[in-house]
C-alpha positions as CSV (number, residue, x, y, z in Angstrom):
1,M,17.6,5.6,-10.8
2,S,18.7,2.2,-10.8
3,D,21.1,0.2,-13.0
4,S,18.8,-2.3,-14.5
5,K,18.9,-2.6,-18.5
6,G,15.1,-0.7,-18.5
7,G,12.2,-0.7,-17.6
8,A,8.9,-2.4,-17.7
9,V,5.3,-2.2,-16.5
10,V,3.6,-5.0,-15.9
11,T,-0.7,-4.8,-15.0
12,G,-2.3,-7.6,-13.3
13,A,1.0,-8.3,-11.8
14,A,0.2,-8.7,-7.9
15,R,-0.8,-12.0,-8.6
16,G,-1.2,-14.8,-11.4
17,I,0.5,-14.6,-14.7
18,G,1.3,-11.3,-13.9
19,R,3.6,-11.7,-11.2
20,E,5.1,-14.6,-12.5
21,L,5.9,-12.6,-16.0
22,A,7.2,-9.6,-13.6
23,K,9.9,-12.3,-11.7
24,G,11.1,-13.2,-15.3
25,L,11.8,-10.0,-16.5
26,L,13.2,-8.8,-12.8
27,E,16.1,-12.4,-13.5
28,D,16.4,-10.6,-17.3
29,G,17.2,-7.3,-15.6
30,F,14.9,-5.0,-16.2
31,G,13.1,-2.7,-13.5
32,V,9.4,-3.6,-13.1
33,V,6.5,-1.4,-12.0
34,I,4.0,-4.4,-10.5
35,A,1.1,-2.1,-12.2
36,D,-2.3,-3.1,-9.7
37,V,-6.0,-2.3,-9.0
38,D,-5.1,-3.8,-5.7
39,P,-2.7,-2.2,-3.5
40,E,-2.8,-4.6,-0.7
41,V,-1.5,-7.4,-2.8
42,G,0.1,-5.0,-5.1
43,A,2.9,-3.8,-2.0
44,R,3.2,-7.2,-0.8
45,T,4.1,-8.9,-3.9
46,V,6.8,-6.1,-4.2
47,E,8.4,-6.4,-0.7
48,E,8.8,-9.8,-1.8
49,L,10.4,-8.9,-4.9
50,A,12.3,-6.6,-3.4
51,K,13.8,-9.1,-1.1
52,E,16.1,-10.7,-4.0
53,H,15.5,-7.3,-6.5
54,G,16.3,-4.5,-4.2
55,D,15.3,-1.5,-5.9
56,R,14.2,-2.7,-9.6
57,V,10.9,-2.9,-8.8
58,A,8.5,-0.6,-8.0
59,F,4.0,-0.3,-7.8
60,A,1.9,1.6,-9.0
61,R,-2.0,1.7,-8.3
62,T,-3.6,1.4,-11.7
63,D,-7.4,0.7,-12.6
64,V,-5.9,0.2,-16.5
65,T,-9.4,1.9,-17.5
66,K,-8.2,5.1,-16.3
67,R,-5.8,6.9,-18.6
68,A,-4.3,8.9,-15.8
69,D,-3.4,5.9,-13.9
70,V,-1.8,4.3,-17.0
71,A,-0.3,6.8,-17.5
72,A,1.1,7.7,-14.1
73,A,2.4,4.2,-13.9
74,V,4.2,4.5,-17.3
75,A,6.0,8.1,-15.5
76,T,6.7,6.1,-12.7
77,C,9.0,3.4,-14.6
78,R,10.8,6.5,-17.0
79,K,11.8,7.9,-13.6
80,H,12.5,5.0,-11.3
81,F,14.4,3.1,-14.7
82,G,15.0,5.8,-17.0
83,S,13.1,4.4,-19.4
84,I,10.2,2.1,-20.2
85,N,11.0,-0.5,-22.7
86,V,8.6,-3.5,-22.1
87,M,4.8,-3.1,-21.9
88,I,2.8,-6.2,-21.0
89,N,-1.0,-5.8,-21.0
90,N,-1.9,-8.0,-18.8
91,A,-4.7,-7.1,-16.3
92,G,-8.6,-8.6,-17.4
93,F,-10.8,-10.7,-15.7
94,N,-14.1,-12.8,-16.5
95,K,-17.3,-13.7,-15.3
96,P,-19.2,-16.0,-16.4
97,E,-22.9,-15.9,-17.7
98,P,-25.4,-18.5,-19.6
99,F,-25.4,-16.9,-23.1
100,L,-28.4,-16.0,-23.4
101,E,-28.5,-14.6,-19.9
102,A,-25.1,-12.3,-20.5
103,S,-26.0,-8.8,-19.7
104,E,-24.8,-5.0,-20.5
105,E,-23.3,-4.8,-17.2
106,T,-20.9,-7.6,-17.8
107,W,-20.4,-6.9,-21.2
108,N,-19.3,-3.5,-20.3
109,A,-17.0,-4.0,-17.0
110,I,-15.1,-7.0,-19.1
111,L,-14.6,-4.6,-22.5
112,N,-13.5,-2.0,-20.6
113,V,-10.6,-3.9,-18.5
114,N,-9.7,-6.8,-21.1
115,S,-9.6,-4.4,-24.3
116,L,-10.1,-0.6,-23.3
117,G,-7.4,-1.5,-20.9
118,V,-5.2,-2.9,-23.6
119,L,-5.3,0.1,-25.8
120,I,-4.9,2.3,-23.5
121,G,-1.9,1.0,-22.1
122,T,-0.4,0.6,-25.5
123,Q,-1.2,3.9,-26.4
124,E,0.7,5.3,-23.5
125,A,3.5,3.2,-23.3
126,A,3.8,3.7,-27.2
127,K,4.0,7.9,-26.6
128,A,6.8,7.2,-23.7
129,M,8.9,4.9,-26.2
130,I,8.6,7.2,-28.9
131,E,9.7,10.2,-26.9
132,D,12.4,8.5,-25.6
133,G,13.5,6.8,-28.8
134,V,13.2,3.3,-27.5
135,K,12.3,0.2,-29.8
136,G,10.5,-0.9,-27.4
137,K,8.0,-3.9,-27.3
138,I,4.7,-4.3,-26.2
139,I,2.7,-7.2,-24.8
140,N,-0.7,-8.5,-24.7
141,T,-2.4,-10.8,-22.8
142,A,-5.1,-12.6,-25.1
143,S,-6.7,-16.0,-24.5
144,I,-8.0,-19.2,-26.3
145,A,-11.1,-17.7,-25.8
146,G,-10.1,-14.8,-28.7
147,R,-10.0,-17.6,-31.1
148,T,-12.6,-19.7,-29.9
149,G,-15.8,-18.5,-28.5
150,F,-17.1,-20.2,-25.0
151,P,-20.8,-20.1,-24.4
152,D,-21.1,-19.3,-20.4
153,F,-17.8,-16.5,-21.3
154,A,-19.2,-15.0,-24.4
155,P,-18.4,-11.0,-23.1
156,Y,-14.6,-12.6,-22.1
157,S,-14.5,-14.4,-25.5
158,A,-15.4,-11.4,-27.3
159,S,-13.3,-8.7,-25.1
160,K,-10.0,-11.1,-25.8
161,A,-10.8,-11.3,-29.7
162,A,-10.7,-7.6,-29.2
163,V,-7.3,-8.0,-27.7
164,I,-6.2,-9.8,-30.7
165,S,-7.3,-7.1,-32.9
166,L,-5.5,-4.6,-31.0
167,T,-2.6,-6.3,-30.7
168,Q,-2.7,-6.1,-35.2
169,A,-3.7,-2.8,-35.2
170,G,-1.0,-1.8,-32.6
171,A,1.8,-3.3,-34.4
172,R,1.2,-2.1,-38.1
173,A,0.4,1.7,-36.6
174,L,3.7,1.3,-34.2
175,A,6.4,-0.7,-36.8
176,G,7.6,2.4,-37.9
177,K,8.2,3.7,-35.1
178,G,10.6,0.2,-34.5
179,I,7.9,-1.1,-31.7
180,T,6.9,-4.0,-31.6
181,V,3.4,-5.3,-30.7
182,N,2.8,-9.1,-30.4
183,A,0.5,-11.1,-27.6
184,F,0.3,-14.4,-26.0
185,G,-3.0,-16.9,-25.4
186,P,-2.8,-18.7,-22.3
187,G,-5.2,-21.5,-22.1
188,V,-6.4,-23.2,-18.5
189,V,-4.5,-21.8,-15.9
190,D,-4.3,-22.8,-12.6
191,T,-4.4,-18.6,-11.0
192,P,-6.6,-17.1,-8.8
193,L,-8.6,-16.1,-11.8
194,W,-9.8,-19.6,-12.6
195,E,-10.3,-20.3,-8.9
196,K,-13.1,-17.2,-8.9
197,L,-14.2,-18.9,-12.1
198,D,-14.5,-22.0,-11.0
199,A,-16.7,-20.9,-8.2
200,D,-18.9,-19.2,-10.4
201,L,-19.4,-21.7,-12.3
202,L,-20.3,-23.7,-9.9
203,A,-22.7,-21.0,-8.3
204,M,-24.3,-21.1,-11.8
205,G,-24.8,-24.3,-12.3
206,A,-22.6,-25.5,-15.0
207,S,-20.5,-27.6,-12.9
208,S,-22.0,-29.9,-10.2
209,A,-18.8,-29.7,-7.9
210,P,-15.6,-27.6,-6.9
211,G,-13.1,-28.1,-9.9
212,E,-15.0,-29.8,-12.1
213,A,-15.2,-27.0,-14.8
214,M,-11.4,-27.0,-14.9
215,G,-10.8,-30.4,-14.7
216,A,-13.9,-30.9,-17.9
217,L,-11.3,-28.7,-19.7
218,A,-7.9,-30.1,-18.6
219,D,-9.6,-33.1,-20.7
220,Q,-9.4,-31.3,-23.8
221,I,-5.7,-30.4,-23.2
222,L,-3.0,-32.5,-25.0
223,L,-0.7,-32.4,-22.5
224,G,-2.8,-33.7,-20.1
225,R,-2.5,-31.1,-17.4
226,V,-4.0,-27.4,-16.9
227,A,-0.7,-24.8,-17.0
228,K,0.9,-23.1,-14.3
229,P,1.5,-19.4,-14.6
230,S,4.9,-20.3,-15.1
231,D,4.8,-22.4,-18.3
232,V,3.8,-19.3,-19.8
233,V,6.9,-17.3,-19.0
234,G,9.4,-18.6,-21.2
235,T,7.4,-17.9,-24.5
236,V,6.6,-14.3,-22.8
237,R,10.2,-13.9,-22.2
238,F,11.1,-14.4,-26.1
239,L,8.7,-12.2,-26.7
240,W,10.4,-9.2,-24.6
241,S,13.8,-10.3,-25.8
242,A,15.9,-9.5,-28.9
243,Q,15.1,-13.0,-30.1
244,S,11.9,-11.8,-31.6
245,D,12.9,-8.6,-33.0
246,Y,11.6,-9.4,-36.3
247,M,8.3,-11.0,-35.0
248,T,5.1,-8.6,-35.2
249,G,1.5,-8.1,-34.9
250,Q,1.7,-12.0,-33.7
251,V,-0.5,-14.0,-31.3
252,V,1.3,-17.1,-29.7
253,L,-1.3,-19.7,-27.9
254,I,0.2,-21.3,-24.6
255,D,-2.1,-23.6,-24.4
256,G,-0.9,-27.2,-23.5
257,G,-2.4,-27.8,-27.3
258,M,-5.9,-27.3,-26.2
259,V,-6.8,-25.3,-29.7
260,L,-5.0,-26.5,-32.6
261,Q,-5.0,-23.6,-35.6
């Protein structure tokens, strides 16, 4: 067992925001399980992070729509680090389609990963926390799209609205066990997800040049630029720290002032 101060599981942590959050947790002394569906990139991420953090990082191949996979990732965390203290349900994806052409196939795929995955992750982490007597932190990746719908991202917007509702439901269900459930909502972040999204929007004719879609959204950001994955870490660090112990059921937007509410 590592001498870390506890364990954390981050889904979708092989790249992008999830990877940056995993790095932040490691810097704060947690042992971290990189739970990702991509074993090749996930293993490479663990190898790179282990250069600085040694055996405080592990990999678990995880399809968040499969309960057995999520339970195995939680079990890996408990085995390696003694307990699961933080669960970050971060895995997600988007596939743009014009509103009138959004298909049942796309709907089901996105809702399964982005929403059902959060439900399963919250349940499996909470059950382990309760069994171990841990007053843990569950943190969900929502989005500005969960607060305001985008016509070419209707299933994604719905999935992230569901994440917000699941965060509130989980907070109510688990408060009596000393477990807090909060979420953060990124805006436009320069990640592989957004690179793919930009290419998809170009292919469907919603933009006319590479980078145009991201640029158009960036024009709506008060701080004048899209986010880097590292821009979200400070706020999420607050959510997994003791400083947020009296906060639950909340969603914090980290969007540079794109959606004001």
